[in-house]
C-alpha positions as CSV (number, residue, x, y, z in Angstrom):
1,M,-14.3,-27.6,7.7
2,A,-14.6,-24.3,9.6
3,S,-13.8,-22.2,6.5
4,S,-17.0,-23.2,4.8
5,K,-18.9,-21.2,7.5
6,K,-16.6,-18.2,7.0
7,Q,-15.0,-18.8,10.4
8,L,-11.6,-19.9,11.3
9,S,-10.2,-21.9,14.1
10,E,-7.7,-20.2,16.4
11,K,-4.9,-22.3,14.8
12,E,-6.0,-21.1,11.3
13,K,-6.1,-17.5,12.5
14,T,-2.7,-17.7,14.0
15,E,-1.3,-19.3,10.8
16,I,-2.7,-16.7,8.5
17,L,-1.6,-13.8,10.7
18,Q,1.9,-15.2,10.8
19,I,2.0,-15.5,7.0
20,L,0.7,-11.9,6.6
21,Q,3.2,-10.5,9.1
22,T,6.1,-12.3,7.5
23,R,5.1,-11.0,4.0
24,F,4.5,-7.5,5.5
25,E,7.9,-7.4,7.0
26,K,9.6,-8.8,3.9
27,N,8.0,-6.3,1.5
28,E,8.3,-3.0,3.4
29,K,8.4,-0.9,0.3
30,R,4.8,-1.7,-0.4
31,H,3.6,0.0,2.8
32,K,6.3,2.5,4.0
33,G,5.5,4.0,7.3
34,L,2.8,1.5,8.3
35,D,3.0,-0.5,11.5
36,W,2.2,-4.2,11.5
37,N,0.8,-4.1,15.0
38,K,-1.9,-1.6,14.0
39,V,-2.8,-3.8,11.0
40,K,-3.0,-6.8,13.2
41,E,-5.1,-5.0,15.8
42,K,-7.5,-4.0,13.0
43,L,-7.6,-7.5,11.7
44,E,-8.3,-9.0,15.1
45,S,-11.3,-6.8,15.5
46,R,-12.7,-8.0,12.1
47,P,-12.5,-11.8,12.0
48,E,-14.5,-12.0,8.8
49,K,-11.7,-10.1,7.1
50,I,-9.2,-12.6,8.3
51,W,-11.3,-15.3,6.7
52,T,-11.3,-13.4,3.4
53,L,-7.5,-13.0,3.6
54,T,-7.2,-16.8,4.2
55,E,-9.3,-17.4,1.0
56,M,-7.0,-15.0,-0.9
57,E,-4.0,-16.9,0.4
58,K,-5.6,-20.3,-0.5
59,T,-6.1,-19.2,-4.1
60,E,-2.4,-18.1,-4.1
61,G,-3.0,-14.4,-4.2
62,E,-0.4,-13.6,-1.6
63,P,-2.3,-10.7,-0.1
64,D,-0.3,-7.8,1.4
65,V,-1.0,-4.3,2.6
66,V,-0.6,-1.9,-0.3
67,D,-2.2,1.3,1.0
68,F,-3.8,3.1,3.9
69,D,-7.0,5.2,3.4
70,K,-6.6,8.1,5.8
71,N,-10.2,9.2,5.4
72,S,-11.7,5.9,6.3
73,G,-8.9,4.6,8.5
74,E,-8.8,1.4,6.5
75,F,-5.8,-0.7,5.5
76,I,-6.0,-1.9,1.9
77,F,-4.8,-5.4,1.0
78,A,-4.3,-6.6,-2.6
79,D,-3.1,-9.7,-4.3
80,C,0.7,-9.4,-4.6
81,S,1.6,-12.7,-6.2
82,A,4.1,-12.3,-9.0
83,E,1.6,-13.8,-11.5
84,S,-2.2,-13.8,-11.5
85,P,-3.3,-16.0,-8.6
86,K,-3.2,-19.6,-9.7
87,G,-6.3,-20.6,-7.9
88,R,-8.3,-17.9,-9.8
89,R,-7.3,-18.6,-13.4
90,S,-9.2,-20.1,-16.4
91,I,-12.4,-18.3,-15.6
92,C,-14.5,-15.9,-17.6
93,Y,-15.4,-12.4,-16.5
94,D,-18.9,-12.6,-14.9
95,R,-22.0,-14.8,-14.5
96,A,-23.7,-13.4,-17.6
97,A,-20.7,-14.4,-19.7
98,L,-20.5,-17.8,-18.1
99,D,-24.2,-18.4,-18.7
100,A,-23.9,-17.3,-22.3
101,R,-21.4,-20.0,-23.2
102,K,-23.0,-22.9,-24.8
103,E,-20.1,-25.3,-24.6
104,H,-16.6,-25.6,-23.0
105,K,-17.8,-23.5,-20.0
106,P,-15.1,-22.6,-17.5
107,K,-15.7,-23.7,-13.9
108,N,-16.6,-20.2,-12.7
109,S,-16.3,-16.4,-13.3
110,A,-14.0,-13.8,-11.8
111,M,-16.9,-11.7,-10.4
112,D,-18.5,-14.7,-8.8
113,V,-15.3,-15.9,-7.1
114,A,-14.6,-12.3,-5.9
115,K,-18.0,-12.2,-4.3
116,E,-17.7,-15.6,-2.8
117,I,-14.4,-14.8,-1.0
118,G,-15.4,-11.2,-0.2
119,I,-13.0,-9.1,-2.3
120,E,-13.4,-6.4,-4.9
121,M,-11.8,-6.9,-8.3
122,L,-9.0,-4.3,-9.0
123,T,-9.9,-1.5,-11.3
124,E,-7.5,-0.5,-14.0
125,S,-6.4,2.4,-11.8
126,D,-5.8,0.0,-8.8
127,Y,-3.9,-2.3,-11.1
128,R,-1.6,0.5,-12.3
129,K,-1.0,1.6,-8.8
130,L,-0.1,-2.0,-7.8
131,Q,2.4,-2.1,-10.6
132,E,4.2,0.9,-9.0
133,L,5.0,-1.3,-6.1
134,G,6.6,-4.1,-8.1
135,E,6.4,-6.0,-11.4
136,F,3.4,-8.2,-11.6
137,D,1.9,-10.4,-14.4
138,L,5.0,-10.7,-16.5
139,K,3.7,-14.0,-17.9
140,T,0.0,-13.9,-17.0
141,S,-2.8,-11.4,-17.2
142,S,-5.6,-10.3,-14.9
143,W,-9.2,-9.3,-15.5
144,V,-10.0,-5.9,-14.0
145,L,-13.3,-4.3,-13.2
146,T,-14.9,-3.4,-16.5
147,P,-16.9,-0.2,-17.1
148,D,-20.6,-0.8,-17.8
149,E,-20.4,0.7,-21.3
150,I,-17.9,-2.0,-22.4
151,R,-19.6,-4.8,-20.5
152,K,-23.0,-4.0,-22.1
153,K,-21.4,-4.6,-25.5
154,G,-20.1,-8.1,-24.5
155,G,-16.5,-7.1,-23.7
156,A,-14.3,-7.1,-20.6
157,I,-10.9,-5.7,-19.9
158,F,-7.7,-7.2,-18.6
159,C,-4.2,-6.0,-17.9
160,D,-0.7,-7.3,-17.8
161,R,2.9,-6.0,-17.8
162,R,5.2,-6.5,-20.8
163,Y,8.3,-4.7,-22.0
164,G,8.4,-2.7,-18.7
165,T,4.9,-1.2,-19.5
166,V,1.4,-1.9,-18.1
167,F,-1.0,-2.7,-20.9
168,M,-4.8,-2.8,-20.9
169,Y,-6.6,-4.9,-23.4
170,H,-10.1,-6.1,-24.2
171,N,-11.6,-9.5,-24.9
172,G,-15.1,-11.1,-25.0
173,A,-16.2,-11.4,-21.4
174,D,-16.9,-15.1,-22.0
175,S,-13.3,-15.9,-22.9
176,Y,-11.0,-17.7,-20.5
177,Y,-7.4,-18.7,-20.6
178,A,-5.0,-20.7,-18.4
179,A,-2.8,-17.7,-18.0
180,R,-5.6,-15.2,-17.1
181,G,-7.1,-14.8,-13.6
182,F,-7.9,-11.8,-11.6
183,R,-6.5,-9.8,-8.6
184,G,-8.6,-8.4,-5.8
185,K,-8.4,-6.0,-2.9
186,L,-9.8,-5.9,0.6
187,R,-10.4,-3.0,2.9
188,V,-9.9,-3.6,6.6
C-alpha cells in the first residue's frame, strides 16, 4: 500500500483534500477569516503533510484547521472528532510506560503513535484552546503532553470536558483505558 511509504496516490490525495475541504466549510467558526484555497495551496506544496492528515483521518481524528500562526505562516490542524479518536484509544502514555508494564500491555503508546503519524500531542493549553471551538471529550478523555517533572515521577496528564468545564487529571503513565486516547496537531 502506498501509505506505508508515507506517500499517497493521486486518488488518495484527492479524497483526503475533499474530506478536509468539506469539514473546513462545514465548521467555519473554527477558522474564521481563513481561506480554504490558501490552505489547499499550502498542503499541495507539502505532500508529506497530506499523508499525515490522512493518517489522522484513518484513526478517526477528523482533523480540521483550528488556527493560523502569523509569525510562521503555518496553518494549524488539530483532531476535532467529538470524542478522543477511536483509532488511538486504549494506549498508555509513552514507550517507557509501555516497556515498564509486566503484563496486560496495551498495543502501543500515545507518544509512539504521534511520532509514527507525524503529529504533536496537544499540550494542556492547546486542549483548552480547542475546547473554545466546540465541546470535545464529553464521554472520553485524551492524554496531553506531560511536563517532564510529572513524567519523571511516573505520572502523565489527561483532560476531558464534564459539566461544561475542562478538567485536567493525572494517572500513572502506564495506565490505559478504552475511553482514553489522545489528540494531536499538525503545522502546515
